[in-house]
N, C-alpha and C positions, 0 to 999 in steps of 0.2 A: 772139926767146924765146918768144913765144906760139905760133908755129908749132912749134916743138920740142915743147912740150907737147901741142899738137894731134896731133903726129904719134906721140908716146908714148901718149897715149891711144888713138888709132885702132889703135895696134899691140896695146896691150893687149887691147882689144875684139876685135880679129881674132883674136888666139890664143885667147881665151875662146871665142869662138863655134865656131872650127873644132875646138878640143878637144872641146866639147860634142858638136858633129854628129859626129865620128869616135867619140867613146865610144858615142853612140847606134847608130852604123852597125854597131859591132862587139858591141853588148849588145841585140840584137833589132830594130835597124833604125831609121832615122830617121822620127819619126812625121810624120803629116800632119794637117791640121786642116781640117774644113769650116767655111766662111765661116759666122758666126753660129750654129755647132754645129747646122747643120740638114743633115741628109743628102742633100736634094735639091739643095743648092748644092755647087759645085766643092770640091775638097780642095786645099789649099796645103802643100807639102812645106817643112819646116824648112830644107832644104837652101838654100832661097833665102835664109835669114837670113845664110849666110855671105857673101854678096855685099851684101846690103842693110844690114845692121847696120855694117860698117866705112865704107861710103859715106855712111849716115846719120850717124855719129860724126863723121866728117871734114866733112860739110856743117854739121851743127848746132853744132860747136865753131867753124867760121868764122863762122858767124851771130853766136854769143856774141861772138867776137872783134871783129867789125865794130860791135855795139851798144856795146861797150865803149869802142872807139876813138871813136865818136860821142858818147858822153856823158861819158867820162873824160878823153879826150885820147889821143894816141898814147903818150906817154911813160908815163903811168900804166899802161898795158895791158902794157907791156914788162916792168914790174918784178914784179907777182904778180896772181893772179886774185883778184878781190875775194870777200870772205866771203859776200856775198849770193849769188853764182853758185854757190858750194859747197854753200850751206844749200839752194838750190833745187834742185840736182841730187840731193843726198842725200835730201831730204824727199821728191821725186817717185820717187826709187828705191825707198825704203822703203814708198811708197804702192803702187807697182806690185808689189813683193814680198808685201805684205799681200793685196792683192787676188787675186794668184794662188794664194796658200797657201789662202785660204778657198775658193777655186774648185776647186782640187785635192783639198780634204777633203770636196768634195760640199756644201758649205754654198752655196747660191745666192742667197740672201738678202743676206748681208753685202756680196758684190761689187756687187750691185744698189744698195745703199745708199752703198757707197764711190763708185760712177760719179756717182750723184746729188750726193753729197757734195762733188765737184769744183766743181759750180756754186757752192754756197755759199762754198767757199774763194775761187773766182774773184772773189768782191765784194771780198775783201780783199787778195789776192795776185795778181800777174800770173802766173797758171798757164800762159799761152800762150807763155812763154819757152822758148827753145831748150834751155836746160839742163834744164828740167822735163819737155820732150818726151823728151829723151834718156834722163834718169833713169827715165822711166814706162816707156819701152820696153825698157830694159835689165832693169829689176825684173820684167818679165812674160816675158822671152825664154825663160826655161828652161822654163816650163809651155806657153806657146802659140807659141813661135817668134818670129821677128822681124816677119814680115809682118803679122798681125793685130793685134799692139799698136801698130805703126806707124801702120795705118789708123784704128784706135779711137784712138788718141793724137792723131793729127791733127785727128779731128773734134772731139775734147774740146778741143783747142788752140784751133781756130777759134770754138768756142762760148765758151770762157773769154775769149778776145780780145773778142767781143761783149759779153760781161758786163762785163769789166774797163773797157774802153774806152768803151762805150756806155751800157750801163745803171747802172752805178755812178756816172759822172759825172751822170747824171740824178737819181739818187736824192740825191746830194750836194747838187746844185743846189737840189732841191725842200725838203731838211732844212734849207739855209742859209736859203731864203726863210721858211719857217716859223718858224725861230727868230728871224729879222729882223723878223717880224710880232709874234711873242711878246714881244720885248724893246722893239718900239716902243709897245705899249699900256701 
């Protein structure tokens, strides 16, 4: 059942990205973006997103399925997708759309704050999860294509994993020890 949902999602994403690419092609051409928006670095065409985004969707939805099978059991995954996965995907999708929108309107400060804000969010929510990465990439694809958001999102996911799995437990341990000392007196 989850395989069917993964294939539906991949089909929808494939149709959406190729529709966008064809629309761009017939309305002025498919844009290319310089890495880090620097003219001295190579350009990456949005055409690559037609290959990357469907494969990324298939792979990341597979990772979600495997994580859920491990944590909830095989039978739980077969019935429905947990609300936490949907919330993580939609929140990251909206975050990516917001970041791309501010960048498109020429406001370069807010996207910078939003990117830094992900680190703060990572202290409280596992932003490194596959559904968050997929939502973030899809949210930014219209503005930046699929390649650059995938690279940026992967780096942010790795940093988010370090924060959530490494720094957060250290902070919680420290807070626990301080509380224990305060109560002990």
